[in-house]
Backbone as CSV, one residue per row, in Angstrom:
resi,resn,N_x,N_y,N_z,CA_x,CA_y,CA_z,C_x,C_y,C_z
1,MET,-4.934,11.165,6.703,-5.209,10.246,7.723,-4.449,10.426,8.984
2,PRO,-4.999,10.420,10.012,-4.224,10.749,11.448,-3.143,9.558,11.632
3,ALA,-2.256,10.164,12.248,-0.989,9.000,12.456,-1.487,7.916,13.368
4,GLU,-2.541,8.335,14.297,-2.835,7.371,15.241,-3.723,6.218,14.545
5,ALA,-4.215,6.432,13.298,-4.981,5.399,12.640,-4.265,3.982,12.678
6,SER,-4.920,2.911,12.546,-4.241,1.707,12.645,-3.498,1.462,11.114
7,VAL,-2.419,0.569,11.230,-1.749,0.224,10.048,-2.692,-0.260,9.116
8,GLU,-3.708,-1.064,9.568,-4.579,-1.777,8.492,-5.322,-0.586,7.842
9,GLU,-5.961,0.484,8.531,-6.798,1.508,7.868,-5.843,2.515,7.217
10,GLN,-4.540,2.712,7.560,-3.666,3.442,6.705,-3.283,2.699,5.461
11,THR,-3.213,1.577,5.279,-3.016,0.654,4.216,-4.168,0.772,3.259
12,ARG,-5.397,0.510,3.658,-6.586,0.647,2.966,-6.698,2.115,2.329
13,GLN,-6.363,3.115,3.151,-6.526,4.478,2.587,-5.472,4.593,1.327
14,ALA,-4.142,4.322,1.696,-3.123,4.474,0.771,-3.509,3.772,-0.594
15,LEU,-4.071,2.472,-0.473,-4.479,1.894,-1.763,-5.848,2.430,-2.468
16,ARG,-6.600,2.954,-1.628,-7.786,3.772,-2.154,-7.280,4.965,-2.837
17,ASN,-6.204,5.513,-2.398,-5.682,6.678,-3.185,-5.015,6.229,-4.400
18,VAL,-4.193,5.151,-4.362,-3.486,4.629,-5.460,-4.741,4.243,-6.481
19,GLU,-5.869,3.686,-6.170,-7.008,3.401,-7.099,-7.631,4.566,-7.708
20,ALA,-7.688,5.658,-6.978,-8.188,6.891,-7.532,-7.193,7.486,-8.304
21,VAL,-5.987,7.550,-8.242,-4.986,7.887,-9.247,-5.189,7.066,-10.525
22,LEU,-5.110,5.870,-10.328,-5.221,4.946,-11.452,-6.520,5.158,-12.378
23,LYS,-7.700,5.371,-11.378,-9.181,5.470,-12.184,-9.042,6.825,-13.053
24,ALA,-8.391,7.793,-12.572,-8.190,8.934,-13.359,-7.424,8.840,-14.593
25,ASP,-6.835,7.753,-14.850,-6.088,7.417,-16.071,-6.673,6.166,-16.699
26,HIS,-7.884,6.031,-16.302,-8.548,4.756,-16.836,-7.980,3.470,-16.728
27,MET,-7.301,3.411,-15.450,-6.633,2.069,-15.173,-7.317,1.658,-13.801
28,SER,-6.843,0.498,-13.339,-7.201,-0.042,-12.063,-6.154,-0.731,-11.535
29,LEU,-6.477,-1.268,-10.287,-5.289,-2.016,-9.572,-4.581,-3.133,-10.341
30,SER,-5.561,-3.824,-11.173,-5.086,-4.810,-12.130,-3.940,-4.415,-13.028
31,HIS,-3.631,-3.140,-13.145,-2.642,-2.629,-14.023,-1.344,-2.608,-13.183
32,VAL,-1.399,-2.778,-11.901,-0.217,-2.395,-11.066,0.609,-3.613,-11.261
33,VAL,1.884,-3.515,-11.484,2.926,-4.680,-11.656,3.919,-4.707,-10.595
34,SER,4.062,-3.608,-9.958,5.203,-3.509,-8.633,4.625,-2.534,-7.583
35,THR,4.862,-2.729,-6.450,4.660,-1.868,-5.329,5.863,-1.948,-4.380
36,THR,6.146,-0.632,-3.956,7.263,-0.526,-2.825,6.614,-0.170,-1.609
37,VAL,6.653,-0.467,-0.396,6.056,-0.495,0.720,7.046,-0.133,1.771
38,TYR,6.633,0.985,2.464,7.612,1.538,3.578,6.701,1.467,4.680
39,LEU,7.288,0.743,5.734,6.573,0.447,6.991,7.434,1.063,8.138
40,ALA,6.843,1.910,9.053,7.517,2.390,9.989,7.930,1.429,11.116
41,ASP,7.262,0.100,11.179,7.580,-0.782,12.123,7.340,-2.166,11.278
42,LEU,8.279,-3.016,10.873,7.982,-4.274,10.374,7.316,-5.194,11.260
43,ASP,7.171,-5.027,12.525,6.336,-5.878,13.492,4.693,-5.578,12.984
44,ASP,4.425,-4.629,12.318,3.256,-4.589,11.724,2.966,-5.303,10.266
45,PHE,3.916,-5.879,9.929,3.877,-6.546,8.548,2.603,-7.450,8.447
46,ALA,2.349,-8.187,9.303,1.107,-9.129,9.029,-0.172,-8.418,8.983
47,ARG,-0.359,-7.380,9.989,-1.469,-6.729,9.956,-1.475,-5.972,8.603
48,PHE,-0.491,-5.254,8.079,-0.404,-4.608,6.859,-0.805,-5.673,5.670
49,ASN,-0.049,-6.718,5.790,-0.415,-7.763,4.622,-1.826,-8.097,4.525
50,ALA,-2.503,-8.376,5.566,-3.906,-8.646,5.505,-4.703,-7.689,4.799
51,ALA,-4.582,-6.238,5.261,-5.240,-5.264,4.400,-4.895,-5.183,2.993
52,TYR,-3.606,-5.329,2.788,-3.057,-5.153,1.430,-3.745,-6.258,0.565
53,ALA,-3.994,-7.436,1.142,-4.606,-8.716,0.377,-5.940,-8.343,0.098
54,GLU,-6.693,-7.407,0.702,-8.046,-7.240,0.446,-8.108,-6.516,-0.844
55,PHE,-6.989,-5.897,-1.417,-7.012,-5.068,-2.589,-6.437,-5.912,-3.671
56,PHE,-5.384,-6.807,-3.425,-4.760,-7.498,-4.490,-4.810,-8.918,-4.478
57,GLY,-5.529,-9.378,-3.412,-5.605,-10.804,-3.279,-4.274,-11.526,-2.995
58,THR,-4.341,-12.745,-3.006,-3.182,-13.458,-2.676,-2.687,-14.601,-3.611
59,SER,-3.442,-14.696,-4.744,-3.012,-15.661,-5.606,-2.045,-15.077,-6.761
60,ALA,-2.157,-13.863,-7.157,-1.362,-13.160,-8.064,-1.118,-11.859,-7.874
61,PRO,-0.767,-11.477,-6.731,-0.442,-9.848,-6.465,0.885,-9.528,-7.254
62,PRO,0.870,-8.053,-7.383,2.143,-7.690,-8.028,3.408,-8.049,-7.136
63,ALA,4.471,-7.579,-7.910,5.696,-7.843,-7.142,5.818,-6.675,-6.169
64,ARG,6.423,-6.900,-5.066,6.457,-6.074,-4.025,7.724,-6.136,-3.195
65,ALA,8.150,-4.978,-2.724,9.410,-4.896,-1.943,8.869,-4.163,-0.716
66,THR,9.190,-4.661,0.346,8.636,-4.027,1.607,9.923,-3.714,2.584
67,VAL,9.913,-2.438,3.039,11.188,-2.145,3.778,10.701,-1.452,5.136
68,GLU,11.393,-1.605,6.226,11.322,-0.763,7.270,12.120,0.634,7.148
69,VAL,11.326,1.775,7.397,12.100,2.928,7.413,12.066,3.731,8.708
70,ALA,13.022,4.626,8.829,13.026,5.287,10.195,11.920,6.086,10.443
71,ARG,11.347,6.577,9.485,10.417,7.636,9.454,9.547,7.784,8.352
72,VAL,8.125,7.716,8.302,7.375,8.025,7.163,6.644,9.360,7.172
73,PRO,6.640,10.058,5.970,6.138,11.451,6.144,4.814,11.371,7.113
74,ARG,4.764,12.572,7.702,3.657,12.899,8.579,3.395,11.856,9.735
75,ASP,4.441,11.185,9.955,4.414,10.065,11.064,3.610,9.066,10.758
76,ALA,3.166,8.760,9.392,2.275,7.637,8.972,3.028,6.305,9.475
77,LYS,2.343,5.304,9.511,2.749,3.818,9.754,3.131,3.245,8.383
78,VAL,2.639,3.813,7.203,2.750,3.123,5.990,2.704,3.977,4.783
79,GLU,3.549,3.921,3.759,3.524,4.492,2.661,3.639,3.361,1.503
80,ILE,2.858,3.666,0.416,2.942,2.720,-0.709,3.202,3.609,-2.077
81,SER,4.142,3.023,-2.855,4.445,3.552,-4.208,4.101,2.325,-5.246
82,ALA,3.499,2.726,-6.293,2.898,1.672,-7.291,3.491,2.013,-8.650
83,ILE,3.899,1.039,-9.281,4.082,1.214,-10.780,2.897,0.507,-11.518
84,ALA,2.400,1.018,-12.601,1.281,0.431,-13.204,1.683,0.513,-14.650
85,VAL,0.992,-0.324,-15.579,1.441,-0.351,-16.946,0.009,-0.942,-17.687
86,ARG,-0.022,-0.296,-18.882,-1.361,-0.621,-19.760,-1.077,-1.976,-20.347
């Protein structure tokens, strides 16, 4: 995804990628128990969070740590790591 894509679109793509990895192992986002989010700019948090909620909702999302980092690979705005269990 191009670095100039919005943080919302980068978030959606990252989570679609997580979904694809989970699906390959016969799991879904409902198996995710924890995520770590790396944002290039915490000022983007509200916009990121809105896109994130499209995938996990707001009533019982997985545990999450969100941190601002100096740089994300490929100059992306967001990177997401997820832990899933059966």
